[in-house]
Steps between C-alpha positions, in 0.01 A plus 500: 500500500784318307388651165530848642725713273713614792620141572627445152670837503673426830610160380644663180682764700656228723616312199647815333693597808682167482638577157842655445340801338378605847864553600540722194201707616657536839825611347328749271305634801819542701673674216210735444484574874867592499461724200183681602510511884856431596470686838214276612701185430639475849520200743122467498487502121782240489308288746195522280687382194669227696166378639354497152792306365483243781129463435575425131774253593267310743221501237736366240624220726151407607383500134794267405417262782133493408578426137732220598237343723240530226734340244555205740126463571417518133744214437339297776151568368607400143627175649170430692228492236234472773580853610420658166199686638721733700759589231333828405467641855793735425266717295275568802525795736661436844162516678355227271805281561452540879138403470594195300762400757245534787246292306756225448610505863134457607458224251222659295 
């Protein structure tokens, strides 16, 4: 399941939406909307653009927090040489990481 192509695509899309370029895409979309269909850019259209922008802001903040946590954990793992077997878990898909956590909690 974790090697399914859809999971890696979804992970990549999530990472891309946290980049500043995603805001440029939103801006370009809004400009094209104003140029091509100005009459349809009413309150509903503005709400759509605002919702999209807020989603990107939330994604960006979440990605920043996640990267900060990962950097801190990486430093802890580098300091604890006994934990070297888990240092590459970042390369796994989320489902595999969940399975690993459940195995560790059960003591397997």
